[in-house]
N, C-alpha and C positions, 0 to 999 in steps of 0.2 A: 277716848278709846271708841265714839261713834264714829269720829273721820275716818278711824283707819278701816271699820268694819263697813262703811260707805265706799272706800277704797279697791275692799278686798271683794266685795259685790260686783260693783261697777266693772272690775278688771276678770273675774269669774263670767261678767255677764256679755263685755267684746271679747273674749277667748271663743265663749260658744258662738256668738252670733257670727266671728269670721271663721272659725271652723268648719263652717256649712253645716251644722246642725240646726237643722228646724228651715232650711231655706226651702226655696219651691223650684220644682224641676222647669227648666227651661225646652224651649224647640231643640230642637239638633241642630236648625238652620243656624249661624253666624251672621251675625251682622258684619258689615262691611264698614271700612273707617271712612267711607263717604255719605252710609247713613246716619252713621254715629254722629259726623258734623252737623248736616242738615237736622237731625234731629233735636241737637243739643240747641241751638241755634233759633230754631222753631221753640223751645221752650224758652229761651231767652228773649225772643218777641212777645211771646203769651204774657210772658212776667211784667213786660214794660206795660203791657196794655191792660190786665186787669190781674194785680196780684195774687190777690185770693184764690180767685180761681185757678188760675197755674198754680198754686202751691198744692191746690187743690186734685188739681187733674196729673200732676206729678208724683205726687203722694200716692195716687191711685193702682193699685196692682192689675189691674182690668182695664188702667188707662193707655191713652194712644201715645202715652210715653214709655213703655214696658213692649217689648217687639222681640223675636227672633230670640236670642238669648241674651239681652240687656236691656236697660233701662237706662233713664236719665234721671239722677239725682241731683237735689240742690240743697248748697253750704252756702255760709255768708264768711266774711275773710276775721272772724272770729276762732272760725276752727267748729263750729256750731253747724250741725245737720238741719237744714229747714223743712227736709223735705226725700223722702225714701220709699218706693212701693213696695220693696222686698223687707226690708227692717223698717219699719215704722219703730221702732223703739229707739233706733239711734236718735232721733229728735228730740229725747227726751233727758239728752247727755248734755253736760255744758259746754264741752268742745272735744272734740276727738287727736287733739293736737299730737300726745304722745304715743297713736298707733303707729305702727312700724309694720314695713313688707314682710314677706314671709321669706326673704333673701334671706339664707345661710350666713353667707359670707361677707355679705355688705348690708345690711339692712337700712332701707331708710324712712323717714318719717313722711307718709304720704302726701296726709294730707295738708303738712307743712310745705310740701313740694308744691301741693294744686292752688294753694295760697300763693305761692312767688310765683308759677306760670300766671294765676288771674293777674295779680296787680304790676308784673312786668311788663309781660307780652299780650293780657289780654285772652289770648288762647293761646293751645298747643297742647303737646301731647305728654306725657310720662311713662315709662315703662317701670318697671318691679313686678315682684314674684307675689303669685295669688291663688290660694286654691279655690278651683272653678264650683260652684254652685254643690252641694251632697260630696264634696269632694274634700280629700285632707293635701294632698299632693302640690306644692306650690306650682306653679307652670308661667312663663311668658305672659303678662297682660301688660294693653294700652288703653290707658285712658286721654280721651280727650276731655280738656276742661276749656269752657267757655265765661268771659267775664259778661254777665246781664246789661248793657249800656255802661252809665261811669255809675252805676249802684257798689253796693259792698257784698252782693250775691253774683255766684258763679255756679253755672251745671257744668255737669260732668257725665260720661258714660262711658265703657269699657267694653274693650274685646280682646279674649284671649287667644293667642297665638297656638 
């Protein structure tokens, strides 16, 4: 019974978090694909130089990896969020492998696909449907994934169409 209650609470928390409730307002200016790639690579380099400092910086909502209308997040290959500047509670979850996008016709497990990109290609883009912060309507979102060296970590940042 306790396990079922935990799963129910976790499911509700994920729904609340990903529905846009409680998110921060972003600047109206959109990040470019080039900026997303540049910031992900910079975060990856920082992680290789000083992992603890990089995790703290990536998790800082006022840090250098939050800009315009996006941010860098950090995960491992087990599907665990290691740093997230906007929703730090995600780091408390065991993994996010069951979370699907909001495409009503063909939902995909986005975090599983992020891991697949990081493991097979090292970096790349994933298209999926996701609501913008403070909105419930899913729109096209493109997230760039960048594996951090030969570690089990990868960073990502997304832009909305």
